[in-house]
Structures are given as C-alpha cells and as structure tokens.
N, CA and C atoms as an extended XYZ file, in Angstrom:
246
Properties=species:S:1:pos:R:3:atomname:S:1:resname:S:1:resid:I:1 pbc="F F F"
N        99.130       95.342       87.520 N   MET     1
C       100.165       95.319       86.739 CA  MET     1
C       101.471       94.307       86.973 C   MET     1
N       101.946       93.712       85.862 N   SER     2
C       103.005       92.826       86.093 CA  SER     2
C       104.002       93.700       86.775 C   SER     2
N       105.146       92.889       87.698 N   GLN     3
C       106.268       93.297       87.654 CA  GLN     3
C       107.313       93.492       86.466 C   GLN     3
N       107.122       93.140       85.609 N   SER     4
C       108.102       93.433       84.345 CA  SER     4
C       107.395       94.933       83.615 C   SER     4
N       106.638       94.649       83.232 N   VAL     5
C       105.788       96.264       83.074 CA  VAL     5
C       106.257       97.501       83.664 C   VAL     5
N       106.168       96.958       85.632 N   LEU     6
C       106.735       98.143       86.201 CA  LEU     6
C       108.241       98.316       86.276 C   LEU     6
N       109.300       97.869       85.926 N   ASP     7
C       110.466       98.118       85.797 CA  ASP     7
C       110.993       98.859       84.744 C   ASP     7
N       110.312       97.718       83.676 N   SER     8
C       110.202       98.822       82.181 CA  SER     8
C       110.060      100.505       82.614 C   SER     8
N       109.068      100.434       83.372 N   MET     9
C       108.311      102.640       83.999 CA  MET     9
C       109.323      102.731       84.617 C   MET     9
N       110.789      103.488       84.486 N   PRO    10
C       111.408      104.119       86.098 CA  PRO    10
C       110.643      104.720       86.974 C   PRO    10
N       109.803      105.405       86.487 N   GLY    11
C       108.669      106.615       86.772 CA  GLY    11
C       107.863      105.983       88.020 C   GLY    11
N       107.217      104.761       87.652 N   ALA    12
C       105.886      104.384       87.879 CA  ALA    12
C       106.128      104.955       88.860 C   ALA    12
N       104.880      104.979       90.036 N   SER    13
C       104.946      105.018       91.246 CA  SER    13
C       102.723      104.253       91.304 C   SER    13
N       103.335      104.209       92.350 N   THR    14
C       101.715      103.961       93.406 CA  THR    14
C       100.268      104.645       93.966 C   THR    14
N       101.207      105.923       93.272 N   GLY    15
C       100.925      107.079       94.044 CA  GLY    15
C       101.385      107.783       95.267 C   GLY    15
N       100.763      108.754       95.098 N   THR    16
C       100.966      109.905       96.365 CA  THR    16
C        99.587      109.904       97.583 C   THR    16
N        99.966      110.429       98.502 N   VAL    17
C        99.202      110.955       99.752 CA  VAL    17
C        99.614      112.205      100.354 C   VAL    17
N        98.465      113.297      100.338 N   VAL    18
C        99.054      114.554      100.857 CA  VAL    18
C        98.214      114.851      102.283 C   VAL    18
N        99.001      114.574      103.260 N   ILE    19
C        97.306      114.268      104.410 CA  ILE    19
C        97.580      115.848      105.200 C   ILE    19
N        96.320      116.646      104.815 N   THR    20
C        96.154      117.671      105.743 CA  THR    20
C        96.085      117.991      106.930 C   THR    20
N        95.015      117.386      107.369 N   ASP    21
C        94.644      117.549      108.395 CA  ASP    21
C        95.324      116.583      109.329 C   ASP    21
N        95.630      117.167      110.627 N   PRO    22
C        96.233      116.080      112.026 CA  PRO    22
C        95.499      115.000      112.303 C   PRO    22
N        96.927      113.966      112.288 N   LEU    23
C        96.661      113.346      112.548 CA  LEU    23
C        96.747      112.623      114.167 C   LEU    23
N        97.057      113.831      115.123 N   ASN    24
C        96.588      113.545      116.523 CA  ASN    24
C        95.423      113.113      116.553 C   ASN    24
N        94.847      112.674      117.648 N   PHE    25
C        93.878      112.094      118.303 CA  PHE    25
C        94.364      112.209      119.794 C   PHE    25
N        92.772      112.902      120.513 N   TRP    26
C        93.048      113.115      121.810 CA  TRP    26
C        91.527      112.738      122.690 C   TRP    26
N        91.093      111.860      122.976 N   GLY    27
C        89.851      111.792      123.256 CA  GLY    27
C        89.090      111.282      122.168 C   GLY    27
N        89.587      110.610      121.713 N   GLY    28
C        88.378      110.049      120.783 CA  GLY    28
C        87.971      111.329      119.887 C   GLY    28
N        88.480      112.514      119.537 N   LYS    29
C        88.427      113.117      118.719 CA  LYS    29
C        89.614      114.022      118.318 C   LYS    29
N        89.332      114.718      116.880 N   ARG    30
C        91.420      114.830      115.991 CA  ARG    30
C        91.847      116.396      116.958 C   ARG    30
N        92.931      117.133      116.891 N   VAL    31
C        92.973      118.017      117.939 CA  VAL    31
C        94.506      118.451      116.860 C   VAL    31
N        94.231      119.529      117.228 N   THR    32
C        95.933      119.668      115.946 CA  THR    32
C        96.964      119.866      117.356 C   THR    32
N        98.246      120.159      116.823 N   PRO    33
C        98.987      119.846      118.054 CA  PRO    33
C        99.482      121.615      118.502 C   PRO    33
N        99.951      121.445      119.597 N   ARG    34
C       100.041      122.575      120.120 CA  ARG    34
C       101.054      122.740      119.738 C   ARG    34
N       101.609      124.743      119.233 N   PRO    35
C       102.880      124.647      119.780 CA  PRO    35
C       103.898      124.512      120.153 C   PRO    35
N       104.936      123.871      119.670 N   GLU    36
C       106.613      123.857      120.514 CA  GLU    36
C       107.149      124.445      121.010 C   GLU    36
N       106.610      125.662      121.513 N   SER    37
C       106.395      126.728      122.565 CA  SER    37
C       106.351      126.885      123.893 C   SER    37
N       104.964      126.071      123.843 N   ASN    38
C       103.340      125.910      124.876 CA  ASN    38
C       103.126      124.074      125.159 C   ASN    38
N       104.150      123.505      124.643 N   ALA    39
C       104.383      122.057      124.364 CA  ALA    39
C       104.756      121.664      125.383 C   ALA    39
N       104.321      120.659      126.322 N   LYS    40
C       104.809      119.963      127.616 CA  LYS    40
C       104.848      118.870      127.538 C   LYS    40
N       105.717      117.950      127.798 N   ALA    41
C       106.095      116.298      128.396 CA  ALA    41
C       105.079      116.182      128.576 C   ALA    41
N       104.350      114.506      127.780 N   GLU    42
C       103.312      114.112      128.709 CA  GLU    42
C       103.635      111.963      127.751 C   GLU    42
N       103.097      111.468      128.452 N   PRO    43
C       103.374      110.370      129.168 CA  PRO    43
C       102.685      109.416      127.358 C   PRO    43
N       103.533      108.410      127.017 N   VAL    44
C       102.699      107.962      126.110 CA  VAL    44
C       103.195      106.646      126.227 C   VAL    44
N       101.506      106.327      125.849 N   PHE    45
C       101.395      104.972      126.249 CA  PHE    45
C       101.400      103.827      125.162 C   PHE    45
N       101.501      102.489      125.115 N   GLU    46
C       101.047      101.900      123.643 CA  GLU    46
C        99.477      101.180      124.855 C   GLU    46
N        99.443      101.226      122.640 N   PRO    47
C        98.159      101.041      122.854 CA  PRO    47
C        97.611      100.022      122.983 C   PRO    47
N        98.128       98.243      122.493 N   SER    48
C        97.621       96.892      122.735 CA  SER    48
C        97.780       96.684      124.436 C   SER    48
N        99.220       97.480      124.806 N   THR    49
C        99.054       96.866      126.668 CA  THR    49
C        98.803       97.858      128.110 C   THR    49
N        98.685       99.436      126.889 N   GLY    50
C        98.185      100.828      127.566 CA  GLY    50
C        99.782      100.961      129.116 C   GLY    50
N       100.905      100.138      128.903 N   LYS    51
C       101.785      100.666      129.813 CA  LYS    51
C       102.116      101.650      129.265 C   LYS    51
N       103.275      102.559      129.735 N   TYR    52
C       104.060      103.465      129.890 CA  TYR    52
C       105.170      103.008      128.655 C   TYR    52
N       105.686      104.579      127.976 N   ILE    53
C       106.843      103.195      126.704 CA  ILE    53
C       108.264      104.785      127.601 C   ILE    53
N       108.714      104.085      128.194 N   GLN    54
C       109.471      105.508      128.911 CA  GLN    54
C       110.799      105.469      127.147 C   GLN    54
N       110.721      106.477      127.013 N   THR    55
C       111.035      106.691      126.331 CA  THR    55
C       112.620      107.552      125.975 C   THR    55
N       112.703      107.737      127.311 N   THR    56
C       114.488      107.961      127.660 CA  THR    56
C       115.638      106.661      127.548 C   THR    56
N       114.922      105.297      128.123 N   SER    57
C       115.254      103.800      127.633 CA  SER    57
C       115.561      103.254      126.983 C   SER    57
N       114.464      103.726      125.882 N   VAL    58
C       114.400      103.414      124.774 CA  VAL    58
C       115.882      104.320      123.754 C   VAL    58
N       116.251      105.232      124.212 N   PHE    59
C       117.429      106.304      123.413 CA  PHE    59
C       118.951      105.881      124.362 C   PHE    59
N       118.381      105.886      125.383 N   ASN    60
C       119.534      105.296      125.814 CA  ASN    60
C       120.372      103.711      125.913 C   ASN    60
N       119.477      102.946      125.512 N   ALA    61
C       119.858      101.777      125.087 CA  ALA    61
C       120.053      101.711      123.140 C   ALA    61
N       119.477      102.519      122.753 N   SER    62
C       119.922      102.689      120.924 CA  SER    62
C       121.616      103.126      121.597 C   SER    62
N       121.587      104.432      121.963 N   HIS    63
C       122.983      105.033      121.664 CA  HIS    63
C       123.488      104.644      122.634 C   HIS    63
N       123.703      103.453      122.856 N   ASN    64
C       124.986      103.012      124.029 CA  ASN    64
C       125.205      101.457      122.826 C   ASN    64
N       124.222      100.877      122.253 N   VAL    65
C       124.438      100.633      120.834 CA  VAL    65
C       125.162      100.965      119.738 C   VAL    65
N       125.122      102.311      119.274 N   LEU    66
C       125.772      103.074      118.747 CA  LEU    66
C       126.862      103.800      118.833 C   LEU    66
N       127.061      103.460      120.530 N   LYS    67
C       128.316      104.093      120.788 CA  LYS    67
C       129.208      102.635      121.151 C   LYS    67
N       128.883      101.795      121.084 N   SER    68
C       129.923      100.197      120.601 CA  SER    68
C       130.431       99.999      119.632 C   SER    68
N       129.684      100.445      118.081 N   TRP    69
C       129.591      100.106      117.245 CA  TRP    69
C       130.885      100.860      116.744 C   TRP    69
N       130.845      102.535      117.543 N   TYR    70
C       131.690      103.043      116.146 CA  TYR    70
C       132.790      103.391      116.868 C   TYR    70
N       134.113      103.219      115.933 N   ASN    71
C       135.220      103.545      116.279 CA  ASN    71
C       135.788      104.312      116.006 C   ASN    71
N       136.290      105.783      117.080 N   PRO    72
C       136.134      107.232      116.732 CA  PRO    72
C       137.434      107.306      115.492 C   PRO    72
N       138.638      106.434      116.608 N   LYS    73
C       140.040      106.246      116.406 CA  LYS    73
C       140.214      105.509      114.712 C   LYS    73
N       138.946      105.020      113.961 N   ALA    74
C       138.710      105.127      112.214 CA  ALA    74
C       138.143      106.229      111.837 C   ALA    74
N       137.011      106.634      112.960 N   GLY    75
C       136.095      107.250      112.245 CA  GLY    75
C       135.064      106.773      111.586 C   GLY    75
N       135.081      105.447      111.760 N   LYS    76
C       133.726      104.982      111.152 CA  LYS    76
C       133.101      103.990      112.046 C   LYS    76
N       132.409      103.744      111.667 N   LEU    77
C       131.445      102.209      112.381 CA  LEU    77
C       132.022      100.831      112.294 C   LEU    77
N       131.807      100.300      113.309 N   ARG    78
C       132.384       98.639      112.607 CA  ARG    78
C       131.488       97.375      113.171 C   ARG    78
N       130.644       97.350      112.083 N   LEU    79
C       129.700       96.281      112.100 CA  LEU    79
C       130.157       94.751      111.602 C   LEU    79
N       129.862       94.272      112.540 N   THR    80
C       129.786       92.550      112.632 CA  THR    80
C       128.524       92.034      112.645 C   THR    80
N       128.502       90.827      112.423 N   SER    81
C       127.658       89.402      112.389 CA  SER    81
C       127.632       88.537      113.264 C   SER    81
N       126.681       88.359      113.680 N   ASN    82
C       127.170       86.952      114.703 CA  ASN    82
C       126.552       85.644      114.504 C   ASN    82
C-alpha cells in the first residue's frame, strides 16, 4: 500500500499483537515470572558479550544528566544543543 493511501486513512494500522504467553526464558525454557513478593534480584547479562549489566550505574548516570538539565527555580528543563 502506498504512503499516500495510508495518509488518507487516519485509522489505518499494520495490526496489533496480543501476547498471552510469558516471554521470559531461563535455561532455554519459557518460564512464568515470579510474583513481586517472592522476587529476588538476579544479575543481568548482556547477551552478546556475557558481561554483567550494572543497572545502578546506568540509573545513576541518567539521573545525574536529568538533574543537570532541570532548573528547579524555573520549574522546567533546560535543553541545550552542542
């Protein structure tokens, strides 16, 4: 279908997918997630390198960037371009 035809149909969509099975895999088998009350933090590994992903350092880095952009006196973000 050409783009011009899709532009004339505002409700046009390529479709949707409803996923009912859990997408979690452990040891090559599909598993259901544990309830939050029983959940225990497990190390997360980056698939291609097998290196441990340190989520706390990623969170802290992004948090520091947002803090540097936010101006509490103005109550808004300061966006700059380099």
